[in-house]
C-alpha positions as a printed Julia matrix, in Angstrom:
233×3 Matrix{Float64}:
  11.82   10.55    9.14
  11.14    9.28   12.67
  11.89    5.59   13.11
   9.06    3.21   14.04
   6.31    5.68   13.11
   3.71    5.91   10.34
   1.57    8.8     9.07
  -1.67    9.29   10.99
  -3.65    9.32    7.74
  -2.65    5.69    7.12
  -4.1     4.67   10.49
  -7.22    6.7     9.73
  -7.85    4.66    6.57
  -7.6     1.41    8.56
  -9.71    2.74   11.44
 -12.48    3.78    9.04
 -12.49    0.31    7.46
 -12.58   -1.31   10.9
 -15.56    0.84   11.85
 -17.51   -0.14    8.73
 -16.68   -3.8     9.45
 -18.55   -3.51   12.74
 -15.71   -2.92   15.2
 -17.1    -0.76   18.04
 -15.56    2.68   18.31
 -14.56    1.92   21.89
 -12.35   -0.95   20.7
 -10.77    1.23   18.03
 -10.09    3.9    20.64
  -8.46    1.36   22.94
  -6.2     0.17   20.14
  -5.18    3.73   19.34
  -4.68    4.79   22.94
  -4.2     8.53   23.16
  -3.31    8.88   19.47
  -5.58   11.42   17.71
  -6.62   10.69   14.13
  -8.76   13.75   13.56
  -5.85   15.94   12.53
  -5.64   17.12    8.92
  -1.9    17.75    9.22
  -0.13   15.19    6.96
   3.07   15.6     8.99
   1.58   13.98   12.11
   2.97   10.48   12.68
   2.04    7.79   15.19
   3.94    4.76   16.56
   4.07    1.79   14.19
   3.18   -0.41   17.18
  -0.1     1.49   17.51
  -0.92    0.76   13.88
  -0.26   -2.93   14.51
  -2.57   -2.83   17.56
  -5.25   -1.38   15.3
  -4.76   -4.12   12.7
  -4.83   -6.76   15.44
  -8.13   -5.36   16.72
  -9.71   -5.36   13.27
  -8.28   -8.47   11.6
 -10.96  -10.98   12.69
 -13.8    -8.7    11.6
 -12.12   -7.76    8.32
 -11.12  -11.25    7.15
 -14.67  -12.53    6.39
 -15.47   -9.26    4.62
 -12.48   -9.12    2.28
  -9.39   -8.94    4.47
  -6.74   -6.4     3.57
  -8.24   -5.54    0.19
 -11.42   -4.39    1.94
  -9.27   -1.65    3.45
  -7.37   -0.81    0.27
 -10.63   -0.71   -1.71
 -11.57    2.33    0.39
  -8.54    4.22   -0.93
  -9.12    7.33   -3.0
  -6.46    9.37   -4.74
  -4.99   11.88   -2.33
  -5.51    9.83    0.84
  -1.8     9.0     0.93
  -0.92   12.6     0.15
   2.14   13.16   -2.02
   2.79    9.41   -2.15
  -0.23    9.0    -4.44
   0.84   11.72   -6.83
   4.41   10.45   -7.12
   2.9     7.62   -9.15
   0.21    9.41  -11.15
   2.34   12.43  -12.13
   5.12   10.25  -13.53
   5.35    9.31  -17.2
   4.79    5.56  -16.64
   3.85    3.2   -13.81
   7.4     1.84  -13.83
   9.01    5.21  -13.16
   6.2     6.21  -10.8
   6.65    3.22   -8.51
  10.42    3.69   -8.58
   9.82    7.24   -7.32
   7.42    5.96   -4.67
   9.9     3.33   -3.5
  12.62    5.96   -3.14
  10.31    8.0    -0.93
   8.44    5.17    0.77
   9.2     6.26    4.33
   7.0     9.3     3.74
   3.86    7.18    3.32
   4.63    4.41    5.81
   7.33    3.5     8.34
  11.06    4.02    7.64
  11.48    0.31    8.37
   9.3    -0.61    5.37
  10.52   -0.91    1.79
   9.04   -1.19   -1.67
  11.35   -3.05   -4.04
  10.72   -2.32   -7.71
  12.41   -4.25  -10.51
  11.86   -6.05  -13.81
  11.1    -9.76  -13.6
  10.21  -12.06  -16.49
   8.99   -9.22  -18.67
   6.86   -7.68  -15.93
   7.12   -4.9   -13.37
   7.76   -6.56  -10.0
   6.74   -4.72   -6.83
   7.6    -6.34   -3.5
   6.49   -4.99   -0.12
   8.73   -5.57    2.91
   7.47   -4.39    6.29
   8.09   -4.77   10.02
   4.71   -6.3    10.89
   4.46   -9.37   13.16
   3.92  -12.75   11.46
   0.25  -13.0    12.45
  -0.48   -9.81   10.5
   1.68  -10.51    7.44
  -1.12  -11.8     5.25
  -3.73   -9.1     5.86
  -1.16   -6.29    5.65
   0.3    -7.9     2.53
  -3.15   -7.93    0.93
  -3.6    -4.3     1.93
  -0.21   -3.22    0.55
  -0.63   -4.95   -2.8
  -4.21   -3.73   -2.96
  -2.99   -0.16   -2.65
  -0.42   -0.75   -5.4
  -3.11   -1.97   -7.79
  -5.51    0.8    -6.8
  -2.82    3.4    -7.5
  -1.91    1.74  -10.81
  -5.53    1.7   -11.98
  -6.07    5.3   -10.96
  -2.87    6.45  -12.67
  -3.77    4.66  -15.92
  -7.43    5.69  -15.61
  -8.49    2.16  -16.55
  -8.81   -1.27  -15.03
  -5.83   -3.61  -15.09
  -5.28   -7.12  -13.79
  -1.82   -8.06  -12.55
  -0.03  -10.99  -14.15
   0.51  -12.61  -10.77
  -0.06  -11.94   -7.06
   2.0   -13.62   -4.33
   1.03  -13.45   -0.66
   2.53  -14.79    2.57
   0.66  -17.25    4.73
  -1.55  -20.22    3.98
  -4.2   -20.1     1.3
  -7.59  -19.46    2.91
 -10.39  -21.9     2.16
 -12.16  -19.24    0.11
 -10.5   -16.27   -1.53
 -12.87  -15.3    -4.31
 -12.77  -11.77   -2.89
  -9.09  -11.58   -3.81
  -9.76  -12.91   -7.32
 -12.47  -10.3    -7.8
 -10.4    -7.44   -6.44
  -7.22   -8.2    -8.37
  -9.07   -9.46  -11.45
  -6.99  -12.63  -11.78
  -6.89  -16.27  -10.73
  -3.08  -16.15  -10.62
  -2.85  -15.74   -6.84
  -0.33  -17.83   -4.92
   0.28  -18.15   -1.19
   3.24  -19.07    0.96
   5.49  -16.34   -0.46
   8.3   -14.87    1.6
   6.97  -11.37    0.94
   3.92   -9.83   -0.76
   4.63   -9.32   -4.46
   2.66   -8.24   -7.5
   3.72   -8.55  -11.14
   2.27   -5.98  -13.53
   2.39   -6.68  -17.26
   5.1    -4.76  -19.1
   2.56   -3.19  -21.46
   0.73   -1.61  -18.53
   3.96   -0.7   -16.73
   5.33    1.14  -19.78
   2.08    2.74  -20.97
   1.97    6.54  -20.93
   0.03    7.9   -17.96
  -2.76   10.34  -18.87
  -2.05   12.53  -15.82
   1.7    12.72  -16.36
   3.24   16.02  -15.27
   7.05   15.71  -15.44
   7.74   19.15  -13.94
   5.45   18.6   -10.96
   6.75   15.05  -10.55
  10.34   16.31  -10.37
   9.43   18.87   -7.71
   7.66   16.27   -5.57
  10.52   13.81   -5.9
  13.04   16.47   -4.9
  11.05   17.53   -1.85
  10.46   13.98   -0.68
  14.05   12.9    -1.28
  15.24   15.53    1.17
  13.14   13.87    3.89
  13.66   10.19    3.12
  16.61    7.85    2.76
  14.56    4.67    2.21
  15.17    3.14   -1.22
  14.12    0.03   -3.06
  15.83   -2.13   -5.65
  15.52   -0.28   -8.94
  16.35   -2.66  -11.77
  14.01   -1.3   -14.42
């Protein structure tokens, strides 16, 4: 995987959210430079710095409208390509997110990691990325929002995490985060974005489990990625 790059489809998701938040297309184009997002080829990658320029352009418009979870709420299964199905085709959320963490460079930058472990009777998922400090909170919201979206889609039902931890100061109002995550247990000032999913949800059988297909996808992705998380499950 090429260092300091991300898949173009990830930038497309953010650009679409920025557009619906009222960011003029001309500003989005300036942030992207000459990078094309109209390609359907999932192998196309763009500089991570370009993605950060896009976030920086959109952050002030997105924050009043829901911040990072406004972007992740636009996610639909398949948008992150094989990365989505690594979770849903597994037998449980726990094993699915372990598989995703082992292949995380395929859906984001090789410098990013997803650490998956057990913590206090819950499934702990921690996102670690290379973003600048001024973007840590909105990207943290986005990353954890995607985790919960994927978990809900894989289980085919709504779940609320046991706890959500985000970097940065607590905003004056964050009811949008409470509504999105379905919990009041949201804390700020964390070193890294982290979500704790109840053990019962993490170990529940997934209705779309396909062990044979899951094994094939894991094998293919593992050949392309060396990024791993902490797997203490």
